[in-house]
C-alpha positions in Angstrom: 0.0 0.0 0.0 1.0 3.7 -0.2 1.5 5.7 2.9 3.1 8.9 4.2 6.1 8.2 6.3 8.6 10.4 8.1 12.1 9.1 8.8 13.3 12.3 10.6 11.6 15.2 12.4 11.2 18.6 10.7 9.1 20.6 8.4 6.5 19.4 5.8 9.4 18.2 3.6 10.0 15.2 5.8 6.7 13.7 4.8 7.3 11.1 2.1 4.8 9.1 0.0 6.1 5.6 0.0 5.2 2.0 -0.4 4.9 0.0 2.8 3.4 -3.3 3.9 -0.3 -3.6 4.7 -0.8 -4.0 8.4 -2.6 -7.0 9.9 -5.2 -6.7 12.6 -4.3 -8.0 16.0 -6.8 -9.3 18.6 -9.6 -6.9 19.0 -8.7 -4.9 15.9 -10.2 -4.1 12.5 -8.4 -3.5 9.2 -9.9 -0.4 7.5 -9.5 0.6 3.9 -9.0 4.4 4.4 -11.0 6.8 2.2 -10.2 10.1 4.0 -7.9 11.3 6.8 -8.6 14.3 9.1 -5.6 16.4 10.0 -5.1 17.7 13.6 -2.4 19.8 15.4 -0.8 16.7 17.0 0.1 15.6 13.4 2.4 18.6 12.9 3.6 18.6 16.6 4.8 15.0 16.1 6.2 15.7 12.7 8.4 18.4 14.3 9.4 16.1 17.2 7.2 18.0 19.7 9.8 20.6 20.5 7.4 22.7 22.6 6.5 19.8 25.0 8.4 19.3 28.2 10.5 16.1 28.0 8.5 14.5 30.8 5.3 14.8 28.8 6.8 13.9 25.4 5.9 10.3 24.4 8.6 8.2 22.6 8.4 7.9 18.9 9.9 5.1 16.8 11.0 6.2 13.3 10.0 5.8 10.6 6.4 6.4 11.5 3.2 6.9 9.6 1.3 9.9 11.1 -2.4 10.5 11.6 -5.2 9.4 13.9 -8.5 10.4 12.3 -10.0 8.2 9.5 -13.1 7.4 7.6 -13.2 4.3 5.5 -14.5 0.8 4.9 -13.9 -2.3 7.0 -11.7 -4.7 5.1 -11.3 -7.4 7.7 -11.8 -8.1 11.4 -10.0 -10.2 13.9 -11.7 -13.4 15.0 -12.7 -11.9 18.4 -14.3 -8.7 17.0 -18.1 -8.4 17.1 -20.1 -5.4 15.9 -18.3 -4.8 12.7 -18.0 -6.8 9.5 -16.3 -6.4 6.2 -18.0 -3.7 4.1 -19.1 -1.5 7.0 -18.4 2.2 6.7 -16.7 3.5 9.8 -15.0 6.5 11.4 -12.5 6.7 14.3 -10.0 8.5 16.3 -7.4 5.7 16.6 -5.5 4.9 19.9 -5.2 8.5 21.0 -3.4 9.5 23.3 -1.9 6.1 24.0 -0.3 6.5 20.5 0.0 10.1 19.4 0.1 8.9 15.8 -1.6 5.7 14.6 -0.7 5.3 11.0 -3.8 6.9 9.5 -1.9 8.6 6.6 -2.2 5.4 4.6 -4.4 3.3 2.3 -5.0 0.8 5.1 -4.8 1.1 8.9 -5.6 -1.2 11.8 -7.8 0.1 14.6 -9.1 -1.1 17.9 -12.8 -1.9 17.3 -13.7 0.1 20.4 -12.3 3.3 18.8 -14.6 3.0 15.8 -18.2 4.1 15.1 -20.5 3.8 12.1 -19.8 6.5 9.6 -22.6 9.1 9.6 -24.9 8.2 6.7 -25.7 11.8 5.9 -22.1 12.8 4.9 -19.3 11.6 2.7 -16.0 10.2 3.9 -14.3 13.5 3.6 -16.7 15.2 6.1 -16.8 12.1 8.3 -13.0 12.0 8.6 -13.0 15.6 9.8 -15.2 14.8 12.8 -13.3 12.5 15.2 -10.6 14.3 17.2 -12.2 17.7 16.9 -15.7 16.5 17.7 -14.5 14.3 20.6 -12.4 17.2 22.0 -15.5 19.5 22.0 -17.7 16.7 23.5 -15.3 15.7 26.3 -14.7 19.4 27.3 -18.3 20.5 27.1 -20.7 17.5 27.4 -19.2 14.4 29.0 -15.5 13.4 29.6 -16.4 9.7 29.3 -13.3 8.4 31.1 -11.5 8.8 34.4 -8.0 9.0 33.0 -6.2 12.0 34.6 -4.9 14.9 32.5 -1.1 15.2 32.4 -1.7 18.9 33.3 -4.0 18.7 36.3 -4.8 16.2 39.1 -8.5 16.9 39.4 -10.9 15.2 36.9 -12.4 17.6 34.4 -16.1 18.0 35.0 -18.0 19.9 32.3 -20.3 22.7 33.3 -24.0 22.1 32.7 -25.1 24.2 29.7 -28.5 25.6 29.2 -30.5 28.7 28.2 -29.2 30.6 31.2 -25.5 30.0 30.2 -23.3 32.2 28.1 -20.2 30.6 26.5 -17.3 32.4 24.9 -15.4 30.2 22.4 -12.0 31.5 21.4 -10.8 30.1 18.1 -14.4 29.4 17.0 -13.6 29.1 13.4 -11.2 26.1 13.8 -11.8 22.4 14.0 -12.7 22.1 17.7 -14.2 25.6 17.9 -16.8 25.4 15.2 -18.0 22.0 16.6 -18.0 23.3 20.2 -20.1 26.2 19.1 -22.7 23.9 17.6 -22.7 21.6 20.7 -23.2 24.6 23.0 -26.1 25.8 20.9 -27.6 22.3 20.9 -27.6 22.6 24.7 -29.4 26.0 24.5 -26.5 28.2 25.5 -25.8 31.7 24.2 -22.5 31.7 22.4 -20.0 34.5 21.8 -17.6 33.4 19.0 -14.1 34.9 18.8 -12.2 34.5 15.5 -10.6 36.5 12.8 -12.7 38.7 10.4 -13.0 36.2 7.6 -15.0 33.8 9.8 -17.9 36.1 10.7 -20.5 35.0 8.2 -19.6 31.3 8.7 -19.9 31.4 12.5 -23.2 33.4 12.5 -24.4 30.7 10.1 -23.6 28.0 12.7 -25.6 29.9 15.3 -23.2 32.3 17.0 -25.2 34.9 18.9 -22.3 37.4 19.0 -19.1 37.7 17.1 -15.8 39.3 18.0 -13.1 39.9 15.5 -9.9 39.5 17.6 -7.9 41.5 15.0 -10.0 44.6 15.8 -11.0 44.1 19.5 -9.6 42.1 22.4 -12.4 40.1 23.9 -10.9 40.4 27.4 -11.4 44.2 27.2 -15.0 44.2 26.2 -16.6 41.0 27.6 -17.7 40.5 31.2 -19.8 38.0 33.2 -19.7 35.0 30.9 -20.2 31.6 32.5 -17.7 29.6 30.5 -14.8 30.3 28.2 -13.6 27.5 26.0 -10.2 28.6 24.7 -9.4 26.3 21.8 -6.1 28.1 21.3 -5.0 27.9 24.9 -1.3 28.0 25.9 0.5 30.6 27.9 -1.9 33.5 27.1 -5.1 31.7 28.1 -5.2 33.4 31.5 -6.1 36.7 29.7 -9.7 35.4 29.6 -10.1 35.3 33.4 -11.5 38.9 33.6 -14.4 37.9 31.2 -15.8 35.4 33.7 -18.4 35.9 36.4 -17.8 34.5 39.9 -18.5 30.8 39.7 -17.5 30.7 36.0 -14.9 28.5 34.3 -12.1 28.6 31.8 -11.3 25.5 29.8 -8.0 25.9 27.9 -7.7 23.1 25.3 -3.9 23.5 25.3 -3.2 24.1 29.0 -1.2 27.1 30.0 0.2 28.6 33.3 -2.3 29.6 35.9 -2.1 30.8 39.5 -4.4 28.8 41.8 -4.5 31.7 44.3 -5.6 34.1 41.6 -8.3 31.7 40.4 -9.6 31.3 44.0 -9.7 35.0 44.5 -11.7 35.5 41.3 -14.0 32.6 42.3 -13.4 30.8 39.0 -12.4 27.3 37.9 -9.7 26.5 35.3 -9.9 23.0 34.0 -9.0 20.8 31.1 -8.7 17.2 30.0 -6.9 15.2 27.3 -9.1 14.0 24.5 -9.2 10.2 24.3 -10.5 7.8 21.6 -14.1 6.8 22.3 -16.2 4.9 19.7 -19.4 5.3 21.7 -19.1 9.1 22.0 -18.2 9.3 18.3 -21.4 7.4 17.5 -23.4 10.0 19.5 -21.7 12.8 17.4 -22.5 10.8 14.3 -26.2 10.7 15.2 -26.1 14.5 15.6 -24.6 14.8 12.2 -27.2 12.6 10.7 -29.9 14.7 12.3 -28.2 17.9 10.9 -27.8 19.2 14.4 -24.1 19.7 13.8 -22.0 19.8 10.6 -18.3 19.7 9.9 -16.8 22.4 7.7 -14.0 21.6 5.3 -11.2 24.1 4.9 -9.4 22.3 2.1 -8.7 18.8 0.8 -5.5 17.2 -0.6 -4.7 13.9 -2.0 -2.7 11.6 0.3 0.4 12.0 -1.9 0.1 15.8 -1.3 0.4 15.6 2.5 3.3 18.1 2.4 1.0 20.7 0.8 -1.7 19.9 3.4 0.8 20.6 6.3 1.9 23.8 4.6 -1.7 24.9 4.5 -2.0 24.2 8.2 1.0 26.3 8.9 -0.6 29.3 7.3 -3.3 29.4 10.0 -6.8 30.9 9.9 -8.2 27.5 9.1 -12.0 27.4 8.7 -13.0 23.9 9.9 -10.8 21.0 8.9 -8.1 20.0 6.4 -8.6 16.5 5.0 -6.5 14.1 3.0 -8.5 12.0 0.5 -7.8 8.5 -0.9 -9.8 7.4 -4.0 
């Protein structure tokens, strides 16, 4: 089969389209003929060798490796002990994450734990289905239900999502991106009022998804003009995430997807909670998201598509930023 491999860490140029052996499913696994692959930030973090991650949090990687975790495709074969899937089934999945940061999805075939898979939403094609998994599960596990009791590497307490309803105001930073645009729709599904923060090119798109208010961060800083929100989901996160603390009411919460540095005493003084989790593969939750897609409650936006052989170009597009929805690799 053809696959994208990297033999060294670096820029997009280290991604090579090569011929490799088709993997065989082990016990509990399914072999999937891949039709589309969703791209995610961990793909380029790993490609670069994760230079921004402290060594104690950096998982080991054996080179060469085939990157990618998000797939949509067709079951080719199943191990003898697998039930629930048979050859010919259309499936989606976030594979092995975060146990393996990269699971070989940039390929024509990939093996997957059956528990990581869900039926492909019937209402969408493989391209849109492949874009759902990591971003959708991240939004779901932050806002709706964690679905596991594994501790986050960045905090001891278990993340407990705030209940959302008509009396809740949620600010979503990075609302135009993969996680952000799905989180917006999940918050609206729960009845919340949503303030979307993104760059100016996303305004019409985000209002179309249901945003009640829009802030163009290139013109206004949300922390200067927003007050008394119940929840901030900062899909950008990182060291600057604490700038959103003044936007919260007492009893509010800030969820940075990429955890930053916070002062517990400052949080206690403000009466707010800062919490996060690490997204984990979950076929059952992915099936719930698929049902919402089939009901047209949520939809996935596609920023751009590239052939598998053009993975370098796809990563270059990701590096440009201002992504609206998801980047997807397609395999005929």
